[in-house]
C-alpha positions in Angstrom: -40.6 29.8 32.2 -38.0 26.9 33.6 -40.3 24.7 31.9 -40.7 26.4 28.3 -36.5 26.0 28.4 -36.6 22.6 29.3 -39.1 21.7 26.4 -37.1 23.8 24.2 -34.0 21.3 24.6 -35.4 18.2 24.6 -37.3 19.5 21.3 -33.6 20.6 20.2 -32.4 17.3 21.0 -34.8 15.4 19.9 -34.2 17.0 15.9 -30.6 16.6 16.3 -31.4 12.6 16.8 -33.5 12.7 13.8 -31.3 13.8 11.7 -28.4 11.7 12.6 -30.6 8.7 12.2 -31.8 9.6 8.8 -27.9 10.8 7.6 -26.9 6.8 9.0 -29.5 5.3 7.3 -29.0 7.1 4.0 -25.4 6.1 4.3 -25.5 2.5 5.2 -28.5 2.1 2.2 -26.6 4.0 -0.6 -23.6 1.8 -0.2 -22.8 0.0 -3.5 -20.4 -3.3 -2.7 -20.3 -3.8 -5.9 -18.8 -1.0 -7.1 -14.3 -0.7 -6.6 -13.9 1.6 -3.4 -13.0 5.3 -3.9 -10.5 6.2 -1.6 -8.6 9.5 -1.8 -6.8 7.5 -4.0 -3.4 10.5 -3.5 -3.0 9.2 -0.3 -2.5 6.0 1.4 -5.2 3.7 2.2 -3.2 2.6 5.5 0.2 2.9 6.8 3.0 6.2 7.5 4.9 7.6 3.9 8.9 6.3 4.8 9.8 9.0 3.3 11.3 10.4 6.5 14.9 12.2 7.5 17.2 9.0 8.0 20.9 8.7 9.3 23.1 5.5 8.4 23.9 3.7 11.6 27.4 4.1 12.6 30.1 1.6 11.7 31.9 0.0 14.1 34.4 -1.4 12.7 35.4 1.6 10.7 39.2 2.3 10.7 40.5 5.5 12.2 42.8 6.1 9.0 41.2 7.5 5.8 39.8 4.7 3.4 38.4 4.7 -0.1 35.0 5.3 0.2 31.9 5.1 -2.6 32.1 9.3 -3.5 28.9 10.5 -2.8 25.8 11.0 -5.3 25.0 15.1 -5.5 22.0 15.7 -3.2 19.2 15.7 -6.5 20.7 11.7 -7.1 20.4 10.7 -3.5 16.9 10.7 -1.7 17.3 8.0 1.2 14.2 6.8 3.5 13.4 5.2 6.6 13.8 2.1 5.4 16.6 2.0 2.7 19.6 4.2 3.1 23.9 3.7 2.3 25.7 2.5 5.1 28.8 4.2 5.8 30.9 1.4 4.0 28.8 2.0 0.6 26.1 -1.0 1.7 22.3 -0.3 1.4 19.8 -0.9 4.4 18.5 -4.8 5.1 15.1 -5.4 5.0 12.9 -5.4 8.3 9.8 -7.0 8.9 6.9 -6.7 11.7 3.2 -8.0 12.1 1.0 -7.5 15.7 -2.7 -8.0 15.7 -5.3 -4.8 16.0 -9.0 -5.4 17.8 -10.4 -6.2 14.4 -7.7 -7.1 12.0 -4.1 -8.5 11.4 -1.1 -6.8 9.8 2.0 -7.2 8.5 5.0 -4.7 7.1 7.9 -4.1 6.0 10.7 -1.8 4.2 13.8 -1.9 2.4 16.0 -1.9 -0.5 15.3 -2.9 -4.2 18.1 -3.0 -6.5 16.5 -2.3 -9.4 15.6 1.4 -10.5 12.2 2.7 -9.7 10.8 2.7 -13.2 11.6 -1.2 -13.3 10.2 -1.7 -10.0 6.9 -0.3 -11.3 6.2 -2.4 -14.4 6.8 -5.4 -12.3 3.9 -4.3 -9.7 2.0 -3.4 -13.0 2.4 -7.2 -14.2 -1.0 -8.3 -12.7 0.0 -12.4 -13.9 2.7 -12.5 -11.9 1.8 -10.3 -9.1 -0.8 -12.6 -8.6 -0.9 -13.7 -5.1 0.6 -17.1 -3.7 -2.4 -19.0 -3.1 -4.4 -17.5 -5.9 -5.6 -20.4 -7.9 -6.5 -18.4 -10.7 -6.9 -14.6 -11.2 -8.1 -12.2 -14.3 -7.9 -8.5 -14.2 -9.2 -5.4 -16.7 -7.6 -2.2 -16.9 -9.9 0.8 -15.4 -9.8 4.2 -17.1 -12.3 5.8 -15.0 -9.4 7.4 -12.8 -10.7 9.0 -9.5 -7.8 11.8 -9.1 -5.4 13.3 -11.4 -2.5 12.0 -10.1 -3.8 8.0 -10.3 -2.1 7.0 -13.8 -2.8 3.0 -13.1 -6.2 1.5 -12.0 -6.9 -2.2 -12.4 -9.7 -4.4 -10.6 -8.4 -7.9 -10.4 -10.4 -10.9 -10.0 -9.4 -14.4 -8.1 -10.2 -17.5 -7.2 -8.9 -20.4 -5.1 -10.2 -23.8 -5.0 -10.3 -25.3 -1.7 -13.1 -27.4 -0.8 -15.0 -24.6 -2.2 -14.5 -22.0 -4.8 -13.4 -19.0 -3.1 -13.8 -16.0 -5.2 -13.3 -11.8 -4.3 -12.0 -8.5 -6.1 -9.5 -6.1 -5.7 -9.1 -3.0 -6.9 -5.2 -1.6 -7.4 -4.2 2.3 -7.7 -0.9 3.7 -8.7 -0.7 7.2 -7.9 2.7 9.0 -9.1 3.4 11.0 -5.9 6.7 12.8 -7.6 8.3 13.2 -10.7 6.7 12.0 -14.3 5.3 8.7 -15.7 8.4 8.0 -17.9 10.7 9.7 -15.2 9.1 8.8 -12.0 10.5 9.1 -8.3 8.0 8.4 -6.0 4.9 6.0 -6.7 2.0 4.9 -4.1 0.0 1.8 -4.6 -3.4 1.0 -3.1 -5.1 -2.0 -3.0 -8.4 -3.4 -1.2 -10.6 -6.0 -1.3 -14.2 -4.5 -2.3 -16.4 -7.6 -3.4 -16.9 -10.9 -3.3 -16.6 -13.9 -0.5 -17.3 -13.2 3.4 -14.4 -15.6 4.4 -12.2 -12.4 3.7 -14.0 -9.1 5.5 -11.1 -6.8 5.4 -8.0 -6.6 3.2 -6.3 -3.6 2.1 -2.8 -2.2 2.4 -0.2 0.4 0.7 2.9 0.0 -0.8 5.6 3.3 -1.5 8.2 2.9 -3.7 10.3 5.3 -4.4 13.6 6.4 -5.9 16.6 6.1 -3.5 19.6 6.7 -6.2 18.8 6.0 -10.0 19.5 2.0 -9.7 18.2 1.4 -6.1 14.3 1.9 -4.8 13.1 1.9 -1.7 10.1 -0.3 -0.9 7.6 -0.3 2.3 4.3 -2.1 2.5 2.2 -2.1 4.8 -1.1 -5.1 4.7 -4.2 -5.1 6.7 -6.3 -8.2 6.6 -9.4 -9.8 8.3 -9.9 -13.5 6.9 -10.6 -16.7 7.9 -7.6 -19.3 8.8 -5.2 -16.1 8.6 -2.4 -15.4 11.2 0.1 -12.7 11.6 2.4 -14.2 10.4 0.6 -14.8 6.9 -0.4 -11.1 6.9 3.7 -10.8 6.9 4.3 -13.5 4.9 2.4 -11.8 2.2 4.4 -8.6 2.1 7.8 -10.9 2.0 5.8 -12.5 -1.0 5.5 -8.8 -2.6 9.3 -8.2 -2.0 10.5 -11.1 -3.4 8.5 -10.9 -6.8 9.2 -7.0 -7.4 12.9 -8.7 -6.6 13.0 -11.3 -9.3 10.0 -10.9 -11.1 10.0 -9.8 -14.7 8.5 -5.7 -15.9 5.7 -5.2 -17.6 6.7 -2.0 -19.8 3.3 -2.1 -21.8 1.4 -1.5 -19.0 2.8 2.1 -18.0 1.3 5.1 -18.7 
């Protein structure tokens, strides 16, 4: 009896191992690296949503006597985030950047305020020629129309080339998801990007960009960038985030790209 039970357990264990082996081999064989990554575009690829309750810091220089203050906006017109909120003196949060190294990649992130309306910031982010990474020699893009989710309203597949001692080429997908509001009056946008094809010098690269309306004229920005690439440091990962901040503040919008 005991011997039969032992054989039965061994047989079931072998069955499970066989099924797992078949599943793993099927997944590996079915992976198509020439197709843009189809993750859940309604969720950030990396990073946490910064839209959390935020309490502005106390202003140590604030006088005890009453002082004129900016009139508070109605709640529906003021939605602060972890990285962008009004301080007691009426100013807004300053930029914060950080970086580090995980087991298999370098990361950089940053958050702050962009003094432009949300839809204008969004239109800049859709301006692919000006959003080209700084070290890229040339790029080209195609607009995607096979949208993976009802919330995804913009999709770009971008080809990049860098002329070094050889020409390095790769492709990235950029997905814009409407999280709150409408396309004409957006209140929150999630942009995700990921390398899906090309050079082995870049083993892995993906990130998330959150933009949301704090006031009608102020936009919160948070970006998480993660990369595993040859000759790329933590400082480079953070500098990429700062580069995007600068472009969203200074570059021209591409209104024609928005839905």
